[in-house]
Each structure stands twice: as C-alpha cells, then as structure tokens.
mmCIF file of the N, C-alpha and C atoms, coordinates in Angstrom:
data_MODEL
# 
_entry.id   MODEL 
# 
loop_
_atom_site.group_PDB 
_atom_site.id 
_atom_site.type_symbol 
_atom_site.label_atom_id 
_atom_site.label_alt_id 
_atom_site.label_comp_id 
_atom_site.label_asym_id 
_atom_site.label_entity_id 
_atom_site.label_seq_id 
_atom_site.pdbx_PDB_ins_code 
_atom_site.Cartn_x 
_atom_site.Cartn_y 
_atom_site.Cartn_z 
_atom_site.occupancy 
_atom_site.B_iso_or_equiv 
_atom_site.pdbx_formal_charge 
_atom_site.auth_seq_id 
_atom_site.auth_comp_id 
_atom_site.auth_asym_id 
_atom_site.auth_atom_id 
_atom_site.pdbx_PDB_model_num 
ATOM 1   N N  . UNK A 1 1  ? 129.862 80.864  111.274 1.00 0.00 ? 1  UNK A N  1 
ATOM 2   C CA . UNK A 1 1  ? 129.442 82.225  112.015 1.00 0.00 ? 1  UNK A CA 1 
ATOM 3   C C  . UNK A 1 1  ? 129.964 82.134  113.499 1.00 0.00 ? 1  UNK A C  1 
ATOM 4   N N  . UNK A 1 2  ? 130.759 83.145  113.617 1.00 0.00 ? 2  UNK A N  1 
ATOM 5   C CA . UNK A 1 2  ? 131.415 83.224  115.174 1.00 0.00 ? 2  UNK A CA 1 
ATOM 6   C C  . UNK A 1 2  ? 130.227 83.869  115.934 1.00 0.00 ? 2  UNK A C  1 
ATOM 7   N N  . UNK A 1 3  ? 130.499 83.578  117.408 1.00 0.00 ? 3  UNK A N  1 
ATOM 8   C CA . UNK A 1 3  ? 129.375 84.210  118.393 1.00 0.00 ? 3  UNK A CA 1 
ATOM 9   C C  . UNK A 1 3  ? 130.092 85.405  118.687 1.00 0.00 ? 3  UNK A C  1 
ATOM 10  N N  . UNK A 1 4  ? 129.325 86.495  119.064 1.00 0.00 ? 4  UNK A N  1 
ATOM 11  C CA . UNK A 1 4  ? 129.717 87.751  119.400 1.00 0.00 ? 4  UNK A CA 1 
ATOM 12  C C  . UNK A 1 4  ? 130.406 87.432  120.828 1.00 0.00 ? 4  UNK A C  1 
ATOM 13  N N  . UNK A 1 5  ? 131.306 88.332  120.936 1.00 0.00 ? 5  UNK A N  1 
ATOM 14  C CA . UNK A 1 5  ? 131.913 88.552  122.312 1.00 0.00 ? 5  UNK A CA 1 
ATOM 15  C C  . UNK A 1 5  ? 131.060 89.587  123.229 1.00 0.00 ? 5  UNK A C  1 
ATOM 16  N N  . UNK A 1 6  ? 131.433 89.511  124.513 1.00 0.00 ? 6  UNK A N  1 
ATOM 17  C CA . UNK A 1 6  ? 130.700 90.446  125.242 1.00 0.00 ? 6  UNK A CA 1 
ATOM 18  C C  . UNK A 1 6  ? 130.534 91.972  125.204 1.00 0.00 ? 6  UNK A C  1 
ATOM 19  N N  . UNK A 1 7  ? 131.977 92.132  124.471 1.00 0.00 ? 7  UNK A N  1 
ATOM 20  C CA . UNK A 1 7  ? 131.973 93.528  124.318 1.00 0.00 ? 7  UNK A CA 1 
ATOM 21  C C  . UNK A 1 7  ? 131.243 94.135  123.071 1.00 0.00 ? 7  UNK A C  1 
ATOM 22  N N  . UNK A 1 8  ? 131.157 93.017  122.142 1.00 0.00 ? 8  UNK A N  1 
ATOM 23  C CA . UNK A 1 8  ? 130.102 93.312  120.967 1.00 0.00 ? 8  UNK A CA 1 
ATOM 24  C C  . UNK A 1 8  ? 128.567 93.459  121.309 1.00 0.00 ? 8  UNK A C  1 
ATOM 25  N N  . UNK A 1 9  ? 128.449 92.407  122.398 1.00 0.00 ? 9  UNK A N  1 
ATOM 26  C CA . UNK A 1 9  ? 127.058 92.575  122.935 1.00 0.00 ? 9  UNK A CA 1 
ATOM 27  C C  . UNK A 1 9  ? 126.441 93.712  123.631 1.00 0.00 ? 9  UNK A C  1 
ATOM 28  N N  . UNK A 1 10 ? 127.475 94.224  124.596 1.00 0.00 ? 10 UNK A N  1 
ATOM 29  C CA . UNK A 1 10 ? 127.482 95.275  125.162 1.00 0.00 ? 10 UNK A CA 1 
ATOM 30  C C  . UNK A 1 10 ? 127.232 96.633  124.472 1.00 0.00 ? 10 UNK A C  1 
ATOM 31  N N  . UNK A 1 11 ? 128.351 96.594  123.206 1.00 0.00 ? 11 UNK A N  1 
ATOM 32  C CA . UNK A 1 11 ? 127.955 97.567  122.341 1.00 0.00 ? 11 UNK A CA 1 
ATOM 33  C C  . UNK A 1 11 ? 126.696 97.922  121.363 1.00 0.00 ? 11 UNK A C  1 
ATOM 34  N N  . UNK A 1 12 ? 126.053 96.697  121.426 1.00 0.00 ? 12 UNK A N  1 
ATOM 35  C CA . UNK A 1 12 ? 124.882 96.497  120.756 1.00 0.00 ? 12 UNK A CA 1 
ATOM 36  C C  . UNK A 1 12 ? 123.994 96.996  121.314 1.00 0.00 ? 12 UNK A C  1 
ATOM 37  N N  . UNK A 1 13 ? 123.948 96.671  122.640 1.00 0.00 ? 13 UNK A N  1 
ATOM 38  C CA . UNK A 1 13 ? 122.772 97.033  123.884 1.00 0.00 ? 13 UNK A CA 1 
ATOM 39  C C  . UNK A 1 13 ? 122.807 98.403  124.102 1.00 0.00 ? 13 UNK A C  1 
ATOM 40  N N  . UNK A 1 14 ? 123.951 99.124  124.016 1.00 0.00 ? 14 UNK A N  1 
ATOM 41  C CA . UNK A 1 14 ? 124.177 100.572 124.015 1.00 0.00 ? 14 UNK A CA 1 
ATOM 42  C C  . UNK A 1 14 ? 123.225 101.163 122.977 1.00 0.00 ? 14 UNK A C  1 
ATOM 43  N N  . UNK A 1 15 ? 123.776 100.685 121.811 1.00 0.00 ? 15 UNK A N  1 
ATOM 44  C CA . UNK A 1 15 ? 123.043 101.564 120.886 1.00 0.00 ? 15 UNK A CA 1 
ATOM 45  C C  . UNK A 1 15 ? 121.499 101.280 120.741 1.00 0.00 ? 15 UNK A C  1 
ATOM 46  N N  . UNK A 1 16 ? 121.191 100.027 121.156 1.00 0.00 ? 16 UNK A N  1 
ATOM 47  C CA . UNK A 1 16 ? 119.517 99.975  121.052 1.00 0.00 ? 16 UNK A CA 1 
ATOM 48  C C  . UNK A 1 16 ? 118.942 100.592 122.239 1.00 0.00 ? 16 UNK A C  1 
ATOM 49  N N  . UNK A 1 17 ? 119.855 100.944 123.602 1.00 0.00 ? 17 UNK A N  1 
ATOM 50  C CA . UNK A 1 17 ? 119.319 101.645 124.359 1.00 0.00 ? 17 UNK A CA 1 
ATOM 51  C C  . UNK A 1 17 ? 119.306 103.056 124.036 1.00 0.00 ? 17 UNK A C  1 
ATOM 52  N N  . UNK A 1 18 ? 120.122 103.494 123.282 1.00 0.00 ? 18 UNK A N  1 
ATOM 53  C CA . UNK A 1 18 ? 120.119 105.008 122.711 1.00 0.00 ? 18 UNK A CA 1 
ATOM 54  C C  . UNK A 1 18 ? 118.872 105.285 121.691 1.00 0.00 ? 18 UNK A C  1 
ATOM 55  N N  . UNK A 1 19 ? 118.548 104.381 120.742 1.00 0.00 ? 19 UNK A N  1 
ATOM 56  C CA . UNK A 1 19 ? 117.537 104.443 120.154 1.00 0.00 ? 19 UNK A CA 1 
ATOM 57  C C  . UNK A 1 19 ? 116.325 104.353 120.808 1.00 0.00 ? 19 UNK A C  1 
ATOM 58  N N  . UNK A 1 20 ? 116.069 103.503 121.771 1.00 0.00 ? 20 UNK A N  1 
ATOM 59  C CA . UNK A 1 20 ? 115.066 103.532 122.795 1.00 0.00 ? 20 UNK A CA 1 
ATOM 60  C C  . UNK A 1 20 ? 114.747 104.776 123.418 1.00 0.00 ? 20 UNK A C  1 
ATOM 61  N N  . UNK A 1 21 ? 115.885 105.554 123.757 1.00 0.00 ? 21 UNK A N  1 
ATOM 62  C CA . UNK A 1 21 ? 115.733 106.737 124.749 1.00 0.00 ? 21 UNK A CA 1 
ATOM 63  C C  . UNK A 1 21 ? 115.599 107.979 123.774 1.00 0.00 ? 21 UNK A C  1 
ATOM 64  N N  . UNK A 1 22 ? 115.893 107.770 122.397 1.00 0.00 ? 22 UNK A N  1 
ATOM 65  C CA . UNK A 1 22 ? 115.740 109.111 121.783 1.00 0.00 ? 22 UNK A CA 1 
ATOM 66  C C  . UNK A 1 22 ? 114.427 109.530 121.344 1.00 0.00 ? 22 UNK A C  1 
ATOM 67  N N  . UNK A 1 23 ? 114.119 110.801 121.593 1.00 0.00 ? 23 UNK A N  1 
ATOM 68  C CA . UNK A 1 23 ? 112.961 111.527 121.461 1.00 0.00 ? 23 UNK A CA 1 
ATOM 69  C C  . UNK A 1 23 ? 112.315 111.413 119.909 1.00 0.00 ? 23 UNK A C  1 
ATOM 70  N N  . UNK A 1 24 ? 112.912 111.652 119.116 1.00 0.00 ? 24 UNK A N  1 
ATOM 71  C CA . UNK A 1 24 ? 112.833 111.486 117.558 1.00 0.00 ? 24 UNK A CA 1 
ATOM 72  C C  . UNK A 1 24 ? 112.534 110.126 117.038 1.00 0.00 ? 24 UNK A C  1 
ATOM 73  N N  . UNK A 1 25 ? 112.736 109.065 117.574 1.00 0.00 ? 25 UNK A N  1 
ATOM 74  C CA . UNK A 1 25 ? 112.317 107.531 117.093 1.00 0.00 ? 25 UNK A CA 1 
ATOM 75  C C  . UNK A 1 25 ? 110.931 107.248 117.416 1.00 0.00 ? 25 UNK A C  1 
ATOM 76  N N  . UNK A 1 26 ? 110.224 106.729 116.388 1.00 0.00 ? 26 UNK A N  1 
ATOM 77  C CA . UNK A 1 26 ? 108.735 106.443 116.360 1.00 0.00 ? 26 UNK A CA 1 
ATOM 78  C C  . UNK A 1 26 ? 108.616 105.611 117.449 1.00 0.00 ? 26 UNK A C  1 
ATOM 79  N N  . UNK A 1 27 ? 107.475 105.734 117.995 1.00 0.00 ? 27 UNK A N  1 
ATOM 80  C CA . UNK A 1 27 ? 106.895 104.478 118.949 1.00 0.00 ? 27 UNK A CA 1 
ATOM 81  C C  . UNK A 1 27 ? 106.964 103.255 118.367 1.00 0.00 ? 27 UNK A C  1 
ATOM 82  N N  . UNK A 1 28 ? 106.683 103.065 117.206 1.00 0.00 ? 28 UNK A N  1 
ATOM 83  C CA . UNK A 1 28 ? 106.697 101.835 116.176 1.00 0.00 ? 28 UNK A CA 1 
ATOM 84  C C  . UNK A 1 28 ? 107.895 101.267 116.362 1.00 0.00 ? 28 UNK A C  1 
ATOM 85  N N  . UNK A 1 29 ? 109.112 101.848 116.128 1.00 0.00 ? 29 UNK A N  1 
ATOM 86  C CA . UNK A 1 29 ? 110.199 101.225 116.216 1.00 0.00 ? 29 UNK A CA 1 
ATOM 87  C C  . UNK A 1 29 ? 110.846 100.838 117.543 1.00 0.00 ? 29 UNK A C  1 
ATOM 88  N N  . UNK A 1 30 ? 110.415 101.846 118.608 1.00 0.00 ? 30 UNK A N  1 
ATOM 89  C CA . UNK A 1 30 ? 110.656 101.241 119.884 1.00 0.00 ? 30 UNK A CA 1 
ATOM 90  C C  . UNK A 1 30 ? 109.995 99.966  120.210 1.00 0.00 ? 30 UNK A C  1 
ATOM 91  N N  . UNK A 1 31 ? 108.873 100.114 119.893 1.00 0.00 ? 31 UNK A N  1 
ATOM 92  C CA . UNK A 1 31 ? 107.978 98.770  120.447 1.00 0.00 ? 31 UNK A CA 1 
ATOM 93  C C  . UNK A 1 31 ? 108.604 97.554  119.691 1.00 0.00 ? 31 UNK A C  1 
ATOM 94  N N  . UNK A 1 32 ? 108.860 97.666  118.591 1.00 0.00 ? 32 UNK A N  1 
ATOM 95  C CA . UNK A 1 32 ? 109.353 96.527  117.532 1.00 0.00 ? 32 UNK A CA 1 
ATOM 96  C C  . UNK A 1 32 ? 110.984 96.246  118.166 1.00 0.00 ? 32 UNK A C  1 
ATOM 97  N N  . UNK A 1 33 ? 111.679 97.072  118.636 1.00 0.00 ? 33 UNK A N  1 
ATOM 98  C CA . UNK A 1 33 ? 112.856 96.851  119.153 1.00 0.00 ? 33 UNK A CA 1 
ATOM 99  C C  . UNK A 1 33 ? 112.900 96.114  120.686 1.00 0.00 ? 33 UNK A C  1 
ATOM 100 N N  . UNK A 1 34 ? 111.805 96.674  121.531 1.00 0.00 ? 34 UNK A N  1 
ATOM 101 C CA . UNK A 1 34 ? 111.718 96.125  122.843 1.00 0.00 ? 34 UNK A CA 1 
ATOM 102 C C  . UNK A 1 34 ? 111.199 94.779  122.649 1.00 0.00 ? 34 UNK A C  1 
ATOM 103 N N  . UNK A 1 35 ? 110.204 94.442  121.605 1.00 0.00 ? 35 UNK A N  1 
ATOM 104 C CA . UNK A 1 35 ? 109.602 93.102  121.470 1.00 0.00 ? 35 UNK A CA 1 
ATOM 105 C C  . UNK A 1 35 ? 110.678 92.054  120.970 1.00 0.00 ? 35 UNK A C  1 
ATOM 106 N N  . UNK A 1 36 ? 111.469 92.400  120.076 1.00 0.00 ? 36 UNK A N  1 
ATOM 107 C CA . UNK A 1 36 ? 112.731 91.570  119.459 1.00 0.00 ? 36 UNK A CA 1 
ATOM 108 C C  . UNK A 1 36 ? 113.750 91.422  120.527 1.00 0.00 ? 36 UNK A C  1 
ATOM 109 N N  . UNK A 1 37 ? 113.743 92.358  121.372 1.00 0.00 ? 37 UNK A N  1 
ATOM 110 C CA . UNK A 1 37 ? 114.877 91.843  122.476 1.00 0.00 ? 37 UNK A CA 1 
ATOM 111 C C  . UNK A 1 37 ? 114.483 90.702  123.281 1.00 0.00 ? 37 UNK A C  1 
ATOM 112 N N  . UNK A 1 38 ? 113.065 90.457  123.457 1.00 0.00 ? 38 UNK A N  1 
ATOM 113 C CA . UNK A 1 38 ? 112.520 89.313  124.333 1.00 0.00 ? 38 UNK A CA 1 
ATOM 114 C C  . UNK A 1 38 ? 112.320 88.077  123.684 1.00 0.00 ? 38 UNK A C  1 
ATOM 115 N N  . UNK A 1 39 ? 112.628 88.125  122.224 1.00 0.00 ? 39 UNK A N  1 
ATOM 116 C CA . UNK A 1 39 ? 112.352 86.826  121.342 1.00 0.00 ? 39 UNK A CA 1 
ATOM 117 C C  . UNK A 1 39 ? 113.653 86.097  120.986 1.00 0.00 ? 39 UNK A C  1 
ATOM 118 N N  . UNK A 1 40 ? 113.429 84.955  120.658 1.00 0.00 ? 40 UNK A N  1 
ATOM 119 C CA . UNK A 1 40 ? 114.489 84.212  120.098 1.00 0.00 ? 40 UNK A CA 1 
ATOM 120 C C  . UNK A 1 40 ? 115.242 84.755  118.882 1.00 0.00 ? 40 UNK A C  1 
ATOM 121 N N  . UNK A 1 41 ? 116.661 85.184  118.809 1.00 0.00 ? 41 UNK A N  1 
ATOM 122 C CA . UNK A 1 41 ? 117.183 85.991  117.906 1.00 0.00 ? 41 UNK A CA 1 
ATOM 123 C C  . UNK A 1 41 ? 117.214 85.162  116.545 1.00 0.00 ? 41 UNK A C  1 
ATOM 124 N N  . UNK A 1 42 ? 117.122 84.069  116.323 1.00 0.00 ? 42 UNK A N  1 
ATOM 125 C CA . UNK A 1 42 ? 117.060 83.414  115.142 1.00 0.00 ? 42 UNK A CA 1 
ATOM 126 C C  . UNK A 1 42 ? 115.525 83.533  114.417 1.00 0.00 ? 42 UNK A C  1 
ATOM 127 N N  . UNK A 1 43 ? 114.423 83.631  115.175 1.00 0.00 ? 43 UNK A N  1 
ATOM 128 C CA . UNK A 1 43 ? 113.065 84.000  115.139 1.00 0.00 ? 43 UNK A CA 1 
ATOM 129 C C  . UNK A 1 43 ? 113.177 85.341  114.506 1.00 0.00 ? 43 UNK A C  1 
ATOM 130 N N  . UNK A 1 44 ? 113.707 86.166  115.359 1.00 0.00 ? 44 UNK A N  1 
ATOM 131 C CA . UNK A 1 44 ? 113.710 87.871  115.144 1.00 0.00 ? 44 UNK A CA 1 
ATOM 132 C C  . UNK A 1 44 ? 114.548 87.888  113.612 1.00 0.00 ? 44 UNK A C  1 
ATOM 133 N N  . UNK A 1 45 ? 115.448 87.316  113.148 1.00 0.00 ? 45 UNK A N  1 
ATOM 134 C CA . UNK A 1 45 ? 116.382 87.468  112.210 1.00 0.00 ? 45 UNK A CA 1 
ATOM 135 C C  . UNK A 1 45 ? 115.396 87.088  110.744 1.00 0.00 ? 45 UNK A C  1 
ATOM 136 N N  . UNK A 1 46 ? 114.923 85.896  111.083 1.00 0.00 ? 46 UNK A N  1 
ATOM 137 C CA . UNK A 1 46 ? 113.843 85.255  109.859 1.00 0.00 ? 46 UNK A CA 1 
ATOM 138 C C  . UNK A 1 46 ? 112.784 86.266  109.793 1.00 0.00 ? 46 UNK A C  1 
ATOM 139 N N  . UNK A 1 47 ? 112.202 86.869  110.658 1.00 0.00 ? 47 UNK A N  1 
ATOM 140 C CA . UNK A 1 47 ? 110.914 87.721  110.591 1.00 0.00 ? 47 UNK A CA 1 
ATOM 141 C C  . UNK A 1 47 ? 111.397 88.962  110.161 1.00 0.00 ? 47 UNK A C  1 
ATOM 142 N N  . UNK A 1 48 ? 112.713 89.520  110.578 1.00 0.00 ? 48 UNK A N  1 
ATOM 143 C CA . UNK A 1 48 ? 113.101 90.755  110.222 1.00 0.00 ? 48 UNK A CA 1 
ATOM 144 C C  . UNK A 1 48 ? 113.482 90.743  108.421 1.00 0.00 ? 48 UNK A C  1 
ATOM 145 N N  . UNK A 1 49 ? 113.774 89.544  107.867 1.00 0.00 ? 49 UNK A N  1 
ATOM 146 C CA . UNK A 1 49 ? 113.957 89.383  106.546 1.00 0.00 ? 49 UNK A CA 1 
ATOM 147 C C  . UNK A 1 49 ? 112.544 89.556  105.841 1.00 0.00 ? 49 UNK A C  1 
ATOM 148 N N  . UNK A 1 50 ? 111.647 88.986  106.244 1.00 0.00 ? 50 UNK A N  1 
ATOM 149 C CA . UNK A 1 50 ? 110.291 88.794  105.641 1.00 0.00 ? 50 UNK A CA 1 
ATOM 150 C C  . UNK A 1 50 ? 109.641 90.306  105.804 1.00 0.00 ? 50 UNK A C  1 
ATOM 151 N N  . UNK A 1 51 ? 109.766 91.003  106.871 1.00 0.00 ? 51 UNK A N  1 
ATOM 152 C CA . UNK A 1 51 ? 109.340 92.378  106.988 1.00 0.00 ? 51 UNK A CA 1 
ATOM 153 C C  . UNK A 1 51 ? 109.946 93.346  106.212 1.00 0.00 ? 51 UNK A C  1 
ATOM 154 N N  . UNK A 1 52 ? 111.308 92.975  106.210 1.00 0.00 ? 52 UNK A N  1 
ATOM 155 C CA . UNK A 1 52 ? 112.200 93.949  105.207 1.00 0.00 ? 52 UNK A CA 1 
ATOM 156 C C  . UNK A 1 52 ? 111.679 93.938  103.703 1.00 0.00 ? 52 UNK A C  1 
ATOM 157 N N  . UNK A 1 53 ? 111.530 92.683  103.246 1.00 0.00 ? 53 UNK A N  1 
ATOM 158 C CA . UNK A 1 53 ? 111.005 92.521  101.675 1.00 0.00 ? 53 UNK A CA 1 
ATOM 159 C C  . UNK A 1 53 ? 109.778 93.242  101.591 1.00 0.00 ? 53 UNK A C  1 
ATOM 160 N N  . UNK A 1 54 ? 108.710 92.995  102.767 1.00 0.00 ? 54 UNK A N  1 
ATOM 161 C CA . UNK A 1 54 ? 107.459 93.357  102.176 1.00 0.00 ? 54 UNK A CA 1 
ATOM 162 C C  . UNK A 1 54 ? 107.249 94.907  102.211 1.00 0.00 ? 54 UNK A C  1 
ATOM 163 N N  . UNK A 1 55 ? 107.973 95.249  103.374 1.00 0.00 ? 55 UNK A N  1 
ATOM 164 C CA . UNK A 1 55 ? 107.658 96.768  103.652 1.00 0.00 ? 55 UNK A CA 1 
ATOM 165 C C  . UNK A 1 55 ? 108.532 97.579  102.580 1.00 0.00 ? 55 UNK A C  1 
ATOM 166 N N  . UNK A 1 56 ? 109.684 97.166  102.217 1.00 0.00 ? 56 UNK A N  1 
ATOM 167 C CA . UNK A 1 56 ? 110.375 98.042  101.029 1.00 0.00 ? 56 UNK A CA 1 
ATOM 168 C C  . UNK A 1 56 ? 109.609 97.927  99.939  1.00 0.00 ? 56 UNK A C  1 
ATOM 169 N N  . UNK A 1 57 ? 108.955 96.768  99.252  1.00 0.00 ? 57 UNK A N  1 
ATOM 170 C CA . UNK A 1 57 ? 108.222 96.798  98.267  1.00 0.00 ? 57 UNK A CA 1 
ATOM 171 C C  . UNK A 1 57 ? 106.842 97.726  98.446  1.00 0.00 ? 57 UNK A C  1 
ATOM 172 N N  . UNK A 1 58 ? 106.249 97.581  99.462  1.00 0.00 ? 58 UNK A N  1 
ATOM 173 C CA . UNK A 1 58 ? 105.145 98.285  99.757  1.00 0.00 ? 58 UNK A CA 1 
ATOM 174 C C  . UNK A 1 58 ? 105.626 99.721  99.672  1.00 0.00 ? 58 UNK A C  1 
ATOM 175 N N  . UNK A 1 59 ? 106.419 100.349 100.527 1.00 0.00 ? 59 UNK A N  1 
ATOM 176 C CA . UNK A 1 59 ? 106.711 101.611 100.461 1.00 0.00 ? 59 UNK A CA 1 
ATOM 177 C C  . UNK A 1 59 ? 107.479 102.061 99.002  1.00 0.00 ? 59 UNK A C  1 
ATOM 178 N N  . UNK A 1 60 ? 108.246 101.310 98.361  1.00 0.00 ? 60 UNK A N  1 
ATOM 179 C CA . UNK A 1 60 ? 108.739 101.907 97.075  1.00 0.00 ? 60 UNK A CA 1 
ATOM 180 C C  . UNK A 1 60 ? 107.640 101.985 96.059  1.00 0.00 ? 60 UNK A C  1 
ATOM 181 N N  . UNK A 1 61 ? 106.592 101.010 96.401  1.00 0.00 ? 61 UNK A N  1 
ATOM 182 C CA . UNK A 1 61 ? 105.317 101.361 95.315  1.00 0.00 ? 61 UNK A CA 1 
ATOM 183 C C  . UNK A 1 61 ? 104.710 102.608 95.819  1.00 0.00 ? 61 UNK A C  1 
ATOM 184 N N  . UNK A 1 62 ? 104.325 102.724 96.920  1.00 0.00 ? 62 UNK A N  1 
ATOM 185 C CA . UNK A 1 62 ? 103.809 104.044 97.440  1.00 0.00 ? 62 UNK A CA 1 
ATOM 186 C C  . UNK A 1 62 ? 104.314 105.167 96.838  1.00 0.00 ? 62 UNK A C  1 
ATOM 187 N N  . UNK A 1 63 ? 105.726 105.291 97.101  1.00 0.00 ? 63 UNK A N  1 
ATOM 188 C CA . UNK A 1 63 ? 106.627 106.367 96.735  1.00 0.00 ? 63 UNK A CA 1 
ATOM 189 C C  . UNK A 1 63 ? 106.443 106.851 95.276  1.00 0.00 ? 63 UNK A C  1 
ATOM 190 N N  . UNK A 1 64 ? 106.293 105.568 94.457  1.00 0.00 ? 64 UNK A N  1 
ATOM 191 C CA . UNK A 1 64 ? 106.482 105.799 93.052  1.00 0.00 ? 64 UNK A CA 1 
ATOM 192 C C  . UNK A 1 64 ? 104.946 106.261 92.394  1.00 0.00 ? 64 UNK A C  1 
ATOM 193 N N  . UNK A 1 65 ? 103.954 105.652 93.240  1.00 0.00 ? 65 UNK A N  1 
ATOM 194 C CA . UNK A 1 65 ? 102.556 106.008 92.933  1.00 0.00 ? 65 UNK A CA 1 
ATOM 195 C C  . UNK A 1 65 ? 102.502 107.602 92.996  1.00 0.00 ? 65 UNK A C  1 
ATOM 196 N N  . UNK A 1 66 ? 103.357 108.355 93.546  1.00 0.00 ? 66 UNK A N  1 
ATOM 197 C CA . UNK A 1 66 ? 103.159 109.750 94.173  1.00 0.00 ? 66 UNK A CA 1 
ATOM 198 C C  . UNK A 1 66 ? 104.299 110.568 93.302  1.00 0.00 ? 66 UNK A C  1 
ATOM 199 N N  . UNK A 1 67 ? 105.009 109.966 92.542  1.00 0.00 ? 67 UNK A N  1 
ATOM 200 C CA . UNK A 1 67 ? 105.960 110.777 91.652  1.00 0.00 ? 67 UNK A CA 1 
ATOM 201 C C  . UNK A 1 67 ? 105.360 110.982 90.300  1.00 0.00 ? 67 UNK A C  1 
ATOM 202 N N  . UNK A 1 68 ? 105.579 112.136 89.796  1.00 0.00 ? 68 UNK A N  1 
ATOM 203 C CA . UNK A 1 68 ? 105.240 112.444 88.355  1.00 0.00 ? 68 UNK A CA 1 
ATOM 204 C C  . UNK A 1 68 ? 105.853 111.381 87.476  1.00 0.00 ? 68 UNK A C  1 
ATOM 205 N N  . UNK A 1 69 ? 104.952 111.233 86.481  1.00 0.00 ? 69 UNK A N  1 
ATOM 206 C CA . UNK A 1 69 ? 105.507 110.180 85.432  1.00 0.00 ? 69 UNK A CA 1 
ATOM 207 C C  . UNK A 1 69 ? 106.760 110.308 84.895  1.00 0.00 ? 69 UNK A C  1 
ATOM 208 N N  . UNK A 1 70 ? 107.355 111.434 84.562  1.00 0.00 ? 70 UNK A N  1 
ATOM 209 C CA . UNK A 1 70 ? 108.522 111.706 83.966  1.00 0.00 ? 70 UNK A CA 1 
ATOM 210 C C  . UNK A 1 70 ? 109.887 111.163 85.064  1.00 0.00 ? 70 UNK A C  1 
ATOM 211 N N  . UNK A 1 71 ? 109.445 111.347 86.163  1.00 0.00 ? 71 UNK A N  1 
ATOM 212 C CA . UNK A 1 71 ? 110.484 110.909 87.353  1.00 0.00 ? 71 UNK A CA 1 
ATOM 213 C C  . UNK A 1 71 ? 110.413 109.011 87.580  1.00 0.00 ? 71 UNK A C  1 
ATOM 214 N N  . UNK A 1 72 ? 109.198 108.820 87.686  1.00 0.00 ? 72 UNK A N  1 
ATOM 215 C CA . UNK A 1 72 ? 108.825 107.636 87.829  1.00 0.00 ? 72 UNK A CA 1 
ATOM 216 C C  . UNK A 1 72 ? 109.132 106.509 86.943  1.00 0.00 ? 72 UNK A C  1 
ATOM 217 N N  . UNK A 1 73 ? 109.135 107.134 85.691  1.00 0.00 ? 73 UNK A N  1 
ATOM 218 C CA . UNK A 1 73 ? 109.538 106.241 84.551  1.00 0.00 ? 73 UNK A CA 1 
ATOM 219 C C  . UNK A 1 73 ? 108.313 105.728 84.037  1.00 0.00 ? 73 UNK A C  1 
ATOM 220 N N  . UNK A 1 74 ? 107.048 106.161 84.235  1.00 0.00 ? 74 UNK A N  1 
ATOM 221 C CA . UNK A 1 74 ? 105.904 105.656 83.781  1.00 0.00 ? 74 UNK A CA 1 
ATOM 222 C C  . UNK A 1 74 ? 105.572 106.553 82.263  1.00 0.00 ? 74 UNK A C  1 
ATOM 223 N N  . UNK A 1 75 ? 106.290 107.017 81.866  1.00 0.00 ? 75 UNK A N  1 
ATOM 224 C CA . UNK A 1 75 ? 105.910 107.911 80.728  1.00 0.00 ? 75 UNK A CA 1 
ATOM 225 C C  . UNK A 1 75 ? 106.417 109.060 80.642  1.00 0.00 ? 75 UNK A C  1 
ATOM 226 N N  . UNK A 1 76 ? 105.911 109.955 79.884  1.00 0.00 ? 76 UNK A N  1 
ATOM 227 C CA . UNK A 1 76 ? 106.171 111.454 79.848  1.00 0.00 ? 76 UNK A CA 1 
ATOM 228 C C  . UNK A 1 76 ? 105.215 112.117 80.323  1.00 0.00 ? 76 UNK A C  1 
ATOM 229 N N  . UNK A 1 77 ? 105.382 113.111 81.182  1.00 0.00 ? 77 UNK A N  1 
ATOM 230 C CA . UNK A 1 77 ? 104.799 114.095 82.015  1.00 0.00 ? 77 UNK A CA 1 
ATOM 231 C C  . UNK A 1 77 ? 104.723 115.351 81.272  1.00 0.00 ? 77 UNK A C  1 
ATOM 232 N N  . UNK A 1 78 ? 103.590 115.893 81.242  1.00 0.00 ? 78 UNK A N  1 
ATOM 233 C CA . UNK A 1 78 ? 103.643 117.470 80.792  1.00 0.00 ? 78 UNK A CA 1 
ATOM 234 C C  . UNK A 1 78 ? 103.869 118.287 81.800  1.00 0.00 ? 78 UNK A C  1 
ATOM 235 N N  . UNK A 1 79 ? 104.362 117.808 82.953  1.00 0.00 ? 79 UNK A N  1 
ATOM 236 C CA . UNK A 1 79 ? 104.678 118.739 83.981  1.00 0.00 ? 79 UNK A CA 1 
ATOM 237 C C  . UNK A 1 79 ? 105.927 119.398 83.705  1.00 0.00 ? 79 UNK A C  1 
ATOM 238 N N  . UNK A 1 80 ? 106.766 118.687 82.896  1.00 0.00 ? 80 UNK A N  1 
ATOM 239 C CA . UNK A 1 80 ? 108.056 119.193 82.879  1.00 0.00 ? 80 UNK A CA 1 
ATOM 240 C C  . UNK A 1 80 ? 108.281 119.740 81.382  1.00 0.00 ? 80 UNK A C  1 
ATOM 241 N N  . UNK A 1 81 ? 107.306 119.632 80.538  1.00 0.00 ? 81 UNK A N  1 
ATOM 242 C CA . UNK A 1 81 ? 107.447 120.191 79.158  1.00 0.00 ? 81 UNK A CA 1 
ATOM 243 C C  . UNK A 1 81 ? 107.351 121.836 79.289  1.00 0.00 ? 81 UNK A C  1 
ATOM 244 N N  . UNK A 1 82 ? 107.890 122.555 78.502  1.00 0.00 ? 82 UNK A N  1 
ATOM 245 C CA . UNK A 1 82 ? 107.989 124.060 78.320  1.00 0.00 ? 82 UNK A CA 1 
ATOM 246 C C  . UNK A 1 82 ? 106.520 124.179 77.655  1.00 0.00 ? 82 UNK A C  1 
ATOM 247 N N  . UNK A 1 83 ? 105.859 125.329 78.083  1.00 0.00 ? 83 UNK A N  1 
ATOM 248 C CA . UNK A 1 83 ? 104.446 125.865 77.563  1.00 0.00 ? 83 UNK A CA 1 
ATOM 249 C C  . UNK A 1 83 ? 104.484 126.278 76.216  1.00 0.00 ? 83 UNK A C  1 
# 
C-alpha cells in the first residue's frame, strides 16, 4: 500500500470540510467525521469496518420488516392481489 501524497490528503481534507459545512448533513455524521480526524487512522479503518457491518445488517433488517411480504420475499401478500 502506498502512502498518499500531499495533493491526495489535501483533496480529502477539502471533501471532509465540505461535508462538515453542508447544512443538509446530519449532526451524527459531522460528529463522527470530526472524531475520526483526531484518531489513529488504522483504528478508524478497523472501527469503520465494524460499524459498517453492524449498521448495514441492522438497517437492512429494519427496512425489510417494513416492506410488504410480496416485496420482501417473505411470502405472498394480499396487498397486490386483485379483488
């Protein structure tokens, strides 16, 4: 793995600054970005992987639980049958 050059780091810092300044970005994400910038990058990458796995699974399960059976694949729903 090669080390990023100064241009790459600067470009990334500008992207992060843009996200932090954007009014539509949630406070949760802004706080996570701020905290990550102050931590060891290897720790951040390891914890990011754990967070991604856990939250993707949790969110997918929650979304599937709200979908009609015919869309979620849990069986046949009467919602889409003709009367």
